[in-house]
C-alpha positions in Angstrom: -7.7 -9.5 -9.3 -5.8 -6.6 -7.8 -2.0 -7.1 -7.4 -1.7 -4.9 -4.3 -4.1 -5.6 -1.4 -4.8 -4.4 2.0 -2.0 -5.5 4.5 0.7 -6.0 1.9 4.2 -4.7 2.7 5.2 -2.2 -0.1 8.1 0.0 -0.9 7.6 3.4 -2.6 9.4 3.6 -6.1 9.1 7.5 -6.8 8.2 10.7 -5.3 9.1 12.4 -2.0 8.9 9.0 0.0 11.1 7.1 -2.4 12.6 4.1 -0.8 10.3 4.1 2.3 8.4 0.9 3.3 4.9 0.7 4.8 1.7 -1.3 5.0 -1.3 -0.8 2.9 -4.1 0.5 5.0 -6.8 0.7 2.4 -7.3 0.1 -1.4 -9.6 2.8 -2.9 -12.0 2.1 -5.7 -10.1 4.3 -8.1 -6.9 2.3 -7.6 -5.2 4.6 -5.2 -3.8 3.2 -2.0 -3.6 4.7 1.7 -0.3 3.6 3.2 0.5 3.8 7.0 3.0 6.7 7.5 3.6 7.4 3.8 2.6 10.5 1.9 1.7 12.4 5.0 0.8 16.1 4.7 -0.3 18.9 7.0 -3.9 19.8 6.9 -5.4 22.9 8.6 -8.6 21.8 10.3 -11.2 24.0 11.9 -12.2 22.6 15.4 -15.8 21.4 16.1 -16.7 21.5 19.8 -19.9 19.4 19.2 -17.9 16.5 17.9 -15.0 17.1 20.5 -12.5 17.7 17.6 -9.7 20.2 18.3 -8.6 22.6 15.4 -5.1 23.1 14.2 -2.6 21.7 12.0 -3.1 17.9 11.7 -1.0 15.2 10.0 -3.1 13.3 7.4 -2.1 10.3 5.1 -3.2 11.1 1.5 -3.8 8.5 -1.1 -1.1 7.6 -3.6 -1.2 5.9 -7.0 -0.6 2.1 -7.0 1.8 2.6 -9.9 4.3 4.4 -7.6 4.7 1.3 -5.2 5.8 -2.3 -5.4 5.5 -5.3 -3.2 8.4 -5.7 -0.7 10.1 -9.0 -1.1 11.5 -9.8 2.4 13.6 -12.7 1.2 15.4 -10.8 -1.4 15.4 -7.4 0.5 14.1 -5.5 -2.6 11.0 -4.4 -4.5 9.4 -7.1 -6.7 6.8 -7.4 -9.4 3.7 -9.4 -8.8 2.1 -12.0 -11.3 -1.1 -14.0 -11.2 -1.3 -17.7 -11.9 -3.8 -20.4 -11.7 -3.1 -23.4 -9.5 -4.0 -27.0 -10.4 -7.2 -26.7 -8.3 -8.3 -23.7 -10.2 -7.5 -21.2 -7.6 -5.9 -17.9 -8.8 -3.1 -16.6 -6.6 -0.4 -13.8 -6.7 3.2 -14.8 -6.8 6.5 -12.7 -6.7 8.2 -12.9 -10.2 11.8 -13.0 -9.0 11.4 -16.3 -7.0 7.9 -17.6 -7.8 7.0 -17.4 -4.0 3.2 -17.6 -3.7 1.6 -14.5 -1.6 -1.9 -15.8 -1.1 -1.2 -18.9 1.1 -4.0 -19.6 3.5 
């Protein structure tokens, strides 16, 4: 079970975007994350008139390692660690380690 999933609110722990928060847009197979508005770089793209794509300098979100982010705990207003526990009915859920709040409530 992955500790960070698509749709989670996260905070960046290190690097150029340290301290910024965002939402996970995609979790890649190699364990990297695409986060909306975080780790954005300039890419030079050649135009393609057949696909109606303009050329120029475009902003593109690049993947970042999951080890550089942590789940954002809205109640405590800080980054938090995630654990996994099994409930009485046998279902495995993620929880915040600081206050034991369960994240996977459906």
